[in-house]
C-alpha positions, 0 to 999 in steps of 0.5 A, a space after each residue: 479518235 481524239 487529235 491527239 492519238 488517244 484512244 477512247 472507250 467509245 473508239 475500242 468498243 466500235 472497233 469489233 463492230 466495225 469489223 464485223 460489218 465488214 466481214 459480213 457486208 450487212 448491218 442486219 446480220 452483223 447486229 444480230 451476230 453481235 446482240 445488239 440492233 441495227 440502228 445501234 449498230 449503224 450508230 456506233 459505225 457512224 460515231 466511230 466515222 465521225 471520230 476519224 474524220 472519214 467514211 469507212 463504208 459505202 452504203 446503198 439500200 442493197 449493198 454495203 462496201 468498204 472505202 478506201 479508208 475503210 480498207 486501210 482501216 481493216 487492214 491494221 484494226 484485224 491484227 490488233 484485234 486477234 493480238 488482243 484476243 490472243 494476249 486474253 486467251 493466254 492469260 486465262 490459260 495460265 494454269 489450265 491443262 492442255 486443251 483444244 485442236 493442235 494443229 501439226 504441218 509436216 513433211 511425210 517422211 518426218 511424220 514417220 519417223 518423228 511423230 508418229 512414234 510418239 503420237 500415242 503417248 502424247 494423246 494419251 498423256 493430254 486427253 483434252 487435246 485433238 491432234 490433227 496431222 497435215 502431210 505436206 512435203 513443200 514449204 508452208 506458212 504456217 501462220 497464214 495456213 492455220 497452224 499451231 507448229 511445223 516440222 522442217 529441215 533446220 536451214 529452212 526455218 524462218 528466222 522470225 521463229 521459234 525452233 527447237 532440235 527434234 533429231 541430231 543432225 544427219 546426212 543425205 545419202 545416195 542408196 540402192 538395193 543389193 540387187 540394182 548393185 549386182 546388175 549395174 555396179 557401183 558409182 565411185 563419185 557423183 559425176 558416175 551417176 550419169 551412167 545410172 538409173 535414178 529415182 527422181 524427186 519432183 519438188 511440191 512448191 517449185 514443181 522442178 526436179 530436185 538437183 541431188 547435192 554433194 560435198 567434196 571437201 570444202 566444196 558444195 555442188 549439186 548434180 542433175 540426175 536421170 532415170 525413168 521414175 519420178 516420184 512426189 514422195 519419199 516412201 514411194 522412192 523407198 519401195 522403188 529402190 528395194 525393188 531395185 529400179 534405181 538409186 535414190 537419195 534420202 535422208 539417212 534416218 528413213 532408211 536406217 532400218 533397211 540398211 541395218 538389215 540389208 535391203 539397201 546399202 549405201 554408196 557415195 558415202 563420202 560425199 555425202 552432205 550434212 543438215 543441221 537436223 530436224 526442228 520443230 517451229 512455231 510463231 515467235 510471236 504468238 502466245 504459247 498455249 498450253 496445248 502446244 507448250 505440252 507438245 514442244 516439251 514431250 518432243 523435247 522428251 521424246 528426242 532426250 530419250 532417243 539420245 540416251 538409247 
């Protein structure tokens, strides 16, 4: 690298070699993977170090380690190289049909209500795409986790993500089975829940018991509830509610069919808070691969069809 800050072709060629040695901590293994001789690789690294004016590796007869300068260099070089590879792949993929592994991260309830009903059609239309669905109710960094796309409530999606609405707004409601209400009566206001058995939910990320949230006009508040059962899965809460074990706090779309067929009934509807809905999201800085573009468009069409029905 020249003193004026410009980068030569030799500098660029040496950076992937540096990264491979840093990963393997072994010149011979790195050289074999790169298809060059150990001496040629060693020469390339020494030339890069000479241009930088600082050693990047500690070398002994038995081991190779990064110096402080090497640690700093790798922290900045790896994202840059990954970005170049992404750009090359994006350009190469233009005009290509969707293919490869599409990794999706979503809460369990959203999988059953949003993704699963449309999954067969997406796979049939994109036979070269493999789909991996990772069910997780906690909050995961999809970039760090290696996911292409995630699903979350709109208010929880980070500002630096591209967000696409895939559901209409809906409310969180308190529901119970007719058999429960026959035995215990109905709460008239949220504070009455302290005299009822409530099926509580342990949050996967914080491990705390979720406090039920309500709205009274412009006032938003939450309430600690109590009961004999704690779960960490919405489907378990619904099943226990249908059995008459207690009341649950749940996204209304997840129980619409059960309300229609009479297995569950709503209470405290005047206090039910609203959410903007579910959004599909992915990194705004990422190149949109054909597989992801196809999935986003598929979910857009599914939402439009749902709204027309």
